[in-house]
Every structure is written in C-alpha cells, then in structure tokens.
C-alpha positions as CSV (number, residue, x, y, z in Angstrom):
1,M,15.2,-3.9,-20.3
2,P,13.2,-1.2,-22.1
3,H,11.1,1.2,-20.1
4,S,8.4,3.1,-21.9
5,P,6.7,5.8,-19.8
6,Q,2.9,5.9,-20.3
7,F,2.2,9.4,-19.1
8,A,3.4,12.7,-20.6
9,S,3.0,14.8,-17.5
10,V,1.3,15.1,-14.1
11,E,-1.6,16.8,-15.8
12,D,-1.9,13.9,-18.2
13,V,-2.0,11.5,-15.3
14,A,-4.8,13.5,-13.7
15,T,-6.8,13.8,-16.9
16,R,-6.6,10.1,-17.8
17,L,-7.3,8.8,-14.3
18,R,-10.3,11.1,-14.1
19,A,-11.5,9.7,-17.4
20,T,-11.7,6.2,-15.7
21,G,-13.7,7.6,-12.8
22,Y,-10.8,7.8,-10.4
23,L,-10.4,11.4,-9.1
24,P,-6.8,11.9,-8.0
25,D,-5.5,14.7,-5.9
26,D,-2.2,16.5,-6.8
27,A,0.0,14.3,-4.7
28,T,-1.5,11.1,-6.2
29,A,-1.1,12.3,-9.8
30,T,2.4,13.5,-9.1
31,T,3.5,10.3,-7.5
32,V,2.0,8.1,-10.2
33,F,3.8,10.2,-12.9
34,L,7.1,9.9,-11.1
35,A,6.7,6.1,-10.6
36,D,5.9,5.8,-14.3
37,R,8.7,8.1,-15.5
38,L,11.4,6.6,-13.2
39,G,10.3,3.0,-13.6
40,K,10.0,2.5,-9.8
41,P,7.4,0.5,-7.9
42,L,4.8,2.5,-6.1
43,L,3.9,1.7,-2.5
44,V,0.5,3.0,-1.5
45,E,-0.3,2.9,2.1
46,G,-3.4,3.8,4.1
47,P,-6.5,2.5,5.8
48,A,-8.8,0.0,4.1
49,G,-11.3,1.5,1.7
50,V,-9.5,4.7,0.6
51,G,-9.0,3.6,-3.0
52,K,-5.5,2.0,-3.0
53,T,-6.5,-1.0,-5.1
54,E,-8.7,1.2,-7.3
55,L,-5.7,3.4,-8.1
56,A,-3.9,0.4,-9.7
57,K,-7.0,-0.5,-11.6
58,A,-7.4,3.0,-12.8
59,V,-3.8,3.2,-14.0
60,A,-4.2,-0.1,-15.9
61,E,-7.4,1.2,-17.6
62,A,-5.9,4.6,-18.3
63,T,-2.9,3.1,-20.1
64,G,-4.6,0.2,-21.7
65,A,-2.5,-2.2,-19.7
66,E,-3.4,-5.7,-18.4
67,L,-3.8,-5.8,-14.7
68,V,-2.0,-8.8,-13.0
69,R,-2.9,-9.1,-9.3
70,L,-1.1,-10.9,-6.6
71,Q,-3.5,-10.9,-3.5
72,C,-1.4,-11.4,-0.4
73,Y,-2.6,-13.3,2.6
74,E,-1.2,-14.9,5.7
75,G,0.7,-18.1,4.6
76,I,1.1,-17.2,0.9
77,D,4.3,-18.8,-0.4
78,E,6.6,-18.7,-3.4
79,A,4.6,-21.3,-5.3
80,R,1.5,-19.1,-5.1
81,A,3.3,-15.9,-5.8
82,L,5.9,-16.9,-8.4
83,Y,5.5,-20.3,-10.0
84,E,5.1,-24.0,-9.4
85,W,5.2,-27.2,-11.4
86,N,2.2,-29.1,-12.5
87,Y,3.0,-32.2,-10.4
88,R,0.0,-34.2,-11.6
89,K,0.9,-33.6,-15.3
90,Q,4.5,-34.5,-14.5
91,L,3.5,-37.8,-12.9
92,L,1.5,-38.7,-15.9
93,R,4.5,-38.0,-18.1
94,L,6.7,-40.2,-15.8
95,Q,4.2,-43.0,-16.0
96,A,4.0,-42.7,-19.8
97,G,7.8,-42.7,-20.1
98,A,8.4,-45.7,-17.9
99,G,11.5,-47.4,-19.2
100,E,13.0,-44.3,-20.9
101,E,16.3,-42.8,-19.9
102,W,15.9,-40.4,-16.9
103,E,17.8,-37.6,-18.7
104,S,15.2,-37.7,-21.4
105,V,12.2,-37.7,-19.0
106,H,13.7,-35.1,-16.8
107,G,14.1,-32.7,-19.7
108,D,10.5,-33.2,-20.6
109,I,8.8,-32.8,-17.2
110,F,10.7,-29.6,-16.4
111,G,9.7,-27.9,-19.6
112,E,7.4,-25.0,-20.3
113,E,4.4,-27.3,-20.7
114,F,4.6,-28.3,-17.1
115,L,5.2,-24.8,-15.6
116,L,2.3,-23.0,-13.8
117,A,3.1,-19.3,-13.8
118,R,1.7,-17.3,-10.9
119,P,1.2,-13.5,-10.9
120,L,4.8,-12.4,-10.4
121,L,6.2,-14.6,-13.2
122,R,3.2,-13.8,-15.5
123,A,3.8,-10.0,-15.1
124,I,7.5,-10.4,-15.8
125,R,7.0,-12.5,-18.9
126,R,4.4,-10.2,-20.5
127,T,5.6,-8.1,-23.4
128,D,2.5,-5.9,-23.6
129,P,1.8,-3.0,-21.1
130,T,1.2,-4.5,-17.7
131,V,0.3,-3.2,-14.2
132,L,1.4,-5.6,-11.5
133,L,-0.7,-5.1,-8.3
134,V,0.7,-6.6,-5.1
135,D,-2.4,-6.1,-2.9
136,E,-2.2,-6.0,0.9
137,T,1.5,-6.6,1.0
138,D,1.5,-6.3,4.8
139,K,-0.5,-9.5,5.1
140,A,2.4,-11.6,3.6
141,D,5.3,-12.7,5.8
142,V,8.9,-11.6,5.6
143,E,9.9,-14.5,3.3
144,V,7.5,-13.2,0.6
145,E,8.9,-9.7,1.1
146,G,12.3,-11.1,0.4
147,L,11.0,-12.7,-2.8
148,L,9.5,-9.3,-3.8
149,L,12.9,-7.6,-3.2
150,E,14.5,-10.1,-5.6
151,V,11.9,-9.8,-8.3
152,L,11.4,-6.0,-8.1
153,G,15.1,-5.3,-7.8
154,D,16.1,-6.7,-11.2
155,F,12.7,-7.7,-12.6
156,Q,14.0,-11.2,-13.2
157,V,13.3,-14.7,-11.9
158,T,15.6,-17.7,-11.8
159,I,14.0,-21.0,-12.3
160,P,16.7,-23.7,-11.7
161,E,15.4,-26.0,-14.4
162,L,14.9,-23.3,-17.0
163,G,17.4,-20.6,-16.2
164,T,16.9,-16.9,-15.6
165,I,13.8,-15.1,-17.0
166,T,14.3,-11.3,-17.4
167,A,11.4,-8.9,-18.1
168,E,11.4,-7.8,-21.7
169,R,9.1,-4.9,-20.7
170,R,9.1,-3.6,-17.1
171,P,5.6,-3.6,-15.6
172,F,4.2,-0.6,-13.7
173,V,4.1,-2.0,-10.1
174,V,1.7,-1.0,-7.3
175,L,2.1,-2.4,-3.9
176,T,-0.7,-1.7,-1.4
177,S,-0.6,-1.9,2.4
178,N,-3.1,-1.2,5.2
179,A,-0.2,-0.7,7.6
180,T,-1.2,-3.6,9.8
181,R,2.5,-4.3,10.2
182,E,5.7,-2.4,9.2
183,L,7.2,-3.3,5.9
184,S,11.0,-3.7,5.7
185,E,13.2,-0.7,5.0
186,A,14.7,-2.6,2.1
187,L,11.4,-2.9,0.3
188,K,10.5,0.7,1.0
189,R,13.8,1.9,-0.4
190,R,12.9,0.3,-3.8
191,C,9.6,2.1,-4.0
192,L,8.1,5.6,-4.2
193,F,5.7,6.1,-1.3
194,L,2.2,7.5,-1.4
195,H,-0.1,7.7,1.6
196,L,-3.8,7.8,0.9
197,D,-6.3,8.8,3.6
198,Y,-10.0,9.3,3.5
199,P,-10.8,12.3,1.2
200,S,-12.1,15.6,2.3
201,A,-15.9,16.1,2.4
202,A,-15.7,18.1,-0.9
203,R,-13.6,15.5,-2.7
204,E,-15.8,12.6,-1.4
205,L,-18.9,14.4,-2.6
206,E,-17.2,14.9,-6.0
207,I,-16.5,11.2,-6.1
208,V,-20.1,10.3,-5.3
209,L,-21.5,12.6,-7.9
210,S,-19.0,11.3,-10.5
211,R,-19.7,7.6,-9.8
212,V,-23.5,8.0,-9.1
213,P,-24.4,10.9,-11.3
214,E,-28.2,10.3,-10.9
215,A,-28.0,11.0,-7.2
216,P,-29.4,14.4,-6.1
217,Q,-26.6,16.5,-4.7
218,Q,-28.5,17.1,-1.4
219,L,-28.8,13.3,-0.8
220,A,-25.2,12.7,-1.7
221,D,-24.1,15.5,0.7
222,Q,-26.2,14.1,3.5
223,V,-24.6,10.6,3.0
224,V,-21.1,12.0,2.8
225,R,-21.5,14.0,6.0
226,T,-23.0,11.1,7.9
227,V,-20.3,8.7,6.8
228,R,-17.6,11.2,7.8
229,A,-19.3,11.4,11.2
230,L,-19.2,7.6,11.5
231,R,-15.5,7.6,10.7
232,G,-15.0,9.9,13.6
233,L,-16.2,7.1,16.0
234,E,-13.9,4.3,17.2
235,L,-15.5,1.7,15.1
236,K,-14.0,-1.8,14.5
237,K,-14.3,-1.0,10.7
238,S,-14.8,2.5,9.4
239,P,-16.9,2.9,6.3
240,S,-14.9,2.9,3.0
241,I,-15.5,5.2,0.0
242,A,-17.0,2.2,-1.7
243,E,-19.5,1.9,1.1
244,T,-20.4,5.5,0.8
245,L,-21.3,4.9,-2.9
246,D,-23.2,1.7,-1.9
247,W,-25.3,3.7,0.6
248,V,-26.2,6.3,-2.0
249,R,-27.1,3.6,-4.5
250,T,-29.2,1.8,-1.8
251,L,-31.2,4.9,-1.0
252,L,-31.8,5.6,-4.7
253,A,-33.0,2.0,-5.1
254,L,-35.5,2.6,-2.3
255,G,-36.7,5.7,-4.0
256,V,-35.4,7.9,-1.2
257,D,-34.2,11.4,-1.8
258,T,-33.3,12.5,1.7
259,L,-31.5,10.6,4.5
260,D,-33.9,10.8,7.5
261,E,-33.4,9.0,10.9
262,E,-35.8,6.1,10.0
263,T,-34.2,5.4,6.7
264,A,-30.7,5.7,8.2
265,V,-31.5,3.1,10.8
266,R,-33.0,0.7,8.2
267,T,-30.0,0.9,5.9
268,L,-27.2,1.4,8.3
269,G,-26.0,-2.1,7.6
270,V,-24.8,-1.0,4.2
271,V,-21.9,0.9,5.8
272,V,-21.6,-0.6,9.3
273,K,-20.7,-4.3,9.4
274,Y,-20.5,-5.2,13.1
275,A,-23.3,-5.2,15.7
276,G,-21.2,-3.3,18.2
277,D,-20.4,-0.7,15.6
278,A,-24.1,-0.4,14.6
279,E,-25.1,0.3,18.2
280,K,-22.3,2.8,18.7
281,A,-23.2,4.5,15.4
282,A,-26.9,4.7,16.0
283,G,-26.4,6.1,19.5
284,S,-23.7,8.6,18.7
285,L,-25.5,9.9,15.6
286,G,-28.9,10.0,17.2
287,L,-30.4,7.6,14.7
288,N,-32.0,5.2,17.1
C-alpha cells in the first residue's frame, strides 16, 4: 500500500505542530517525524493530562488529515472497534424477502448496505489522509490488543462475508496509554515509543501563554507554580495541563490578576476534583 510521509523534517514537525497550538519538545517532534517517515504506529505513554490525545489531534490538524478515534474502555469488543452488521436492517430485508431463495437473500443482507463500519475499519478504508487515534489502549482487554496486532500489522481486515479489505492509504496511527496496565510486548514491538510527562515549569508557562495569550505573565506564572506544587502531593488525581489552562481562564473570568490565598481556596475545584485531594492541597499549600 502506498505510504506518503506528511512531514519533511523534524523541524517541519515542530513548526507545524506549534502552528496548531501544540508545543512539542525535541523528543516529541523527532518521534512524530520518524513514525511518519517509517509508517509505524506511535505509542504514547504517560500520566493522564499530559497531552497524549492532544498530540494526535495536533498531527491531524497539522497535516490536514481526518481524525478517526477509537476510545477504548473496559469491555470494548470487536464489534465496537472494527465492524458489525445492522441486524435490524437485515431482519427487515429477511421479512421483505420471505419466500425468496436463501442464497439470494443471504447475498443481500451481507452486503455493504448492511455493514456498520467502526473506527478501525473506517480508518483502513479511507483514501484521504487519516490519523487513527486508539485512545487509552491500556483500558481494553488482551483480546482487543490481539485485534490491534492483526489490524496494525498488515493494515487489513478480513470480513468473512465480504473478503479482505486492505488499506489503500496507510493512516498515521497514535495509540495512547496511561500505563494502568502493561501492554503486550508484541504490540510494543510494532510501535515507536514516546513517553510524555508533565512539562517543565518554563514549558508549561509557554503553553499557558500560547493558549491563553490574554493572561498576564505574572498570573500565569503563579498558577503554573501552584499546579506544579499540587502535582508534588500524593493526590488521587494530579492536575492536568488542561486544568492549568482552565484555572488561568477561570481567574481571568473573575477579573483576577493575582492568585492570592482567598481566590485559590474559592477556585481550587477547577484543578482538584476529590474532597480528600482538596483538603490535602489546601493544607499543604497553606491555602486554608
């Protein structure tokens, strides 16, 4: 199948991702370039809220590609990931064809008209540039991992009633994982690996000022430093980069230009989402 790289160089990746508002470091830009050039899936691992999903969205925007997303969850099966048949429509066809030869009806009800393509099949069948995002892969079970191995190995799907469907144009594939469980070695071997962690203070400040340009630098710096202190606590859920941005936008909406103790207490729920975490945060940061 043809593979058409979308980026000319590592610098091109960095420039075009920045144009979307995503600020990659050197390792991220390099790994995205290699995944694109080699035509290999990219496995992005790290804690929740560090920009794994946003990276896939940024790649899609930067390349003018369609984003096709498979959201994994406990209990997801092949029918939800790959394809299933429209049983209700098939039943109506059977009822309408009562008395016809079975061979004739069978050929009808297992045709394209009755096929419900799910994200994996949709991505494989697309002929335009596509980014396939398999989000939170670690939440799916090993059976779905096996399905991913088959699909990502040859970029083809076999539907018994229709035959084998092979990708005409290989999608750029991003798999994300919060590392809640270890993914199989076989799946990892097929991918390039990128670990994303929370950014440095300087980079997070740069992200805030890029995404919320109306924010005073002093306020943005106060929020970033406070959020980083919160991440140093043993919270049930550490604040994400998105919640840093939400906190800055919240303070601006309140007409606040400095993060004092009273305002922090009133708005702490923007970044801390559990009562126990809120108590621990307020106590440890001296905000109560």
